[in-house]
N, C-alpha and C positions, 0 to 999 in steps of 0.2 A: 395644324396647315403654317407653313412654313414664310408668313409674312414679313416683307422688308427685314431682309436678314443683308440686306447689304448699305441700310441705311442705321448710320447710330448713332447719328445727333440725338440732343435732346429732345426736340421737335420729334426726330420719327421714333426715339423709343418712350413717348408719351402718347403719337397718333397715326396708330401703325398706319400704315398702307402696301397695296399691292392692286397690279392690273392683269386681269383675264384678256383673253381674247376669245369672240363666239363667230358663230356662220351665220347667224337673224343679221335682218337691217334692225338698227339702234330704235325705231320705231315700234317693231311688233316686239322688241324684248322690255322695253318698257310697258309695253302693254299685259306683258306674260308677270312680270315682279308686281303689278297694280293689280293684276286678277288672284293671282295667286295670294299679295293681301288679304283677298277681301274674304277670303276659302280659311283664313287663318289666323284666329281670333289672338296669338301671341305676340302677329306682328300688326303691326300701321304702317303705313308709308302716304307722303307725298307727292305730287308731282311740280316743276318747275323748271321750263322748258325740256332741256336736254338730264336733266337731274330730277334724279329721286334718292328723298330721305327717309330709310328704315329704319324707324325705334322700336322700345320695348311699349306699348300701350302703358297709358296712365295710372293705369291700377295694379301694374305691379312692379311699375320702375318706386327705382331708392332713389338715393344722392349722386351714387356711380354709374348711373348705367345710360353705360355708351347708345350712339347712332352712330349712323357709316352712309355715307358718303356715294351715293353712284352717281356717277357719271359714264355712259353711253353716247361714241360717236364715232366717227369713222376718219377712221386715220387720215391728217395728208399726205402723207410722204408714204408706206406703204397699203397703202387701203385695207384696212382691217377693220376690220370694228373692234374696238376697242374698249372696256372695259372698266374704267377706273376708279380704284375703291379704296375711301379715304374713314378708318373709323377715332374714335375719341372719345372725350366728352362730350353732352350737352353743349348745345349751343350756349347759352347760361354759363353752364362751370365753366367752361372753355375761357371767357369773356372775365371773367371773374379770376383765373390764375392766370392772364395773361394778361390781366394789370397788374395785377399784384408784383406781377415779374416786374416788368417795368420799372415799377415802383421804387422795385431794391434796386435794381441795374440803375436808376439814375440815380438816388440818393444814395449808394453806393460810390460811381463813377465820378458824381460832383464834389462829394459829400470827402473822399478819400483824398482829393487829388489837394481839395481846399485847405484839408486837415495835414498834410503835407506840408504843404505850401508854406504857412503857418508854422507849423512845425521847425522848417529850414531857418523861417526866419525868430521869431521869439524864444522858440528851444522847447514849447509844450502847445499841445492844443488835443483840447479832446474830440474836434470832429473827425479824427485819426481812429476816433471806434466804431468809427461807421463803418470800416472797411470785414473785421471778423464779422459784427452782431452781421451786418448783409452777406458775409458768407454764409453762416449758419442758415441766418434765414430765409437762404437761396434754395439750401439742400433740404432743410423741414421744410423746403414748400411740393421740391423734386420729390422727397422720400414718398411723401402725404400720396401726392398723385399717383405712385406704383405701387403704396397699399389698394386706393380706390382702384387701378385697374385690373387689380386680382381681384379683388372685388366684382368686378363687373365681368368677370372670365367667360366666364360662365354663360353669361345674357352675350356675350362678344362671338365669341365660339356659336351659339345659336344664330344672329346675323349672320355670319358668312355660311353657315351650313343653308338654310334659307334661298340665299341668292344661288349659291353654286345648283340647288335641286330643282328651281325654278326654273334659270334661264336652260339643264341639263333638258326638260321635258322640253325643246323645241329644238335644240340643236347641241354640236358640242362644245365644250367650256376647257380653254385651255388657258394653262397658269405663265405668264412672263415675264422676263426678266426686261426692263429698260436700259440701253447703256449708258453706261456709268462716262460722267463726266471722266474728265483726264485731275481733276482733284480729284473724285472717288477712287479709281485706279489707284492713286497714291494709298489713299486710305487704305484701300482692301487688300496691297501689298504689306501693307505692315500689320504689324499682329497686334498692335497698342486702336482699341477704337477712340472716335476721336471725342467721343464724350469722358473716356479716362486721358487723352491730353489736355481736355478745357480741367479735370480735374487737381491734374497737375501743377499747371498756368493758376489756378486761385487756391493750391497750398503753397509755390512760391510767391504769392503774397502776402499770402499768414508771418513766410516766415518775416521776411522783410519787415509788416509789422512789428513784432517780435524783436528784431534787431534792434531796432529803433527805440519801442518800452526799455531795452539791457540803456542804450546811450543816456538817454534821461535818468534811468534811476544812479548811472557811473556823475553826471556831470551832479547830479543834484549830493550827491554822495558828495 
């Protein structure tokens, strides 16, 4: 199933999302999901208001096992019954990754800026090394997340298949694309994804750092 075709951000790569349209009331659809969950031993689910959390049972889970958040509600604009789905790592794993990303971003940004200022004043700074170190850590964690996503691919497809078959038993299920924002339209016209542009910016920062290091070596000589 081609989900997340238009979202090329880092967040969209790690936590894919898609939207369905059904012809049943939200309460009936939620009840159907919970009923089918009780009949399938390979799926567990929990409900909170209009949201259903669909997971792999604990005895079948591994570290990279995904979970799917399903929110079923009536659209205020079109009146359609929409099923908004988000697939990603378990909450504990996602919280850990978000915390690590935030720590790396803060350390790289503030430490790097302090290092650049210190270098411009004193001619040298150890803090400037935080920029390449932060970039290496950032890519390492991102790659590990993608590897983990591949390990959980079969389970992710199983969750999506369960959702489709369960809702299809009580009515029609249609995949829809949400309207793009202006910024998304510009990005979709550009053959290069947002992720590629982010990598370019990071590459430019690395080149800047290397140039500064060469200047330092020249001054020492």
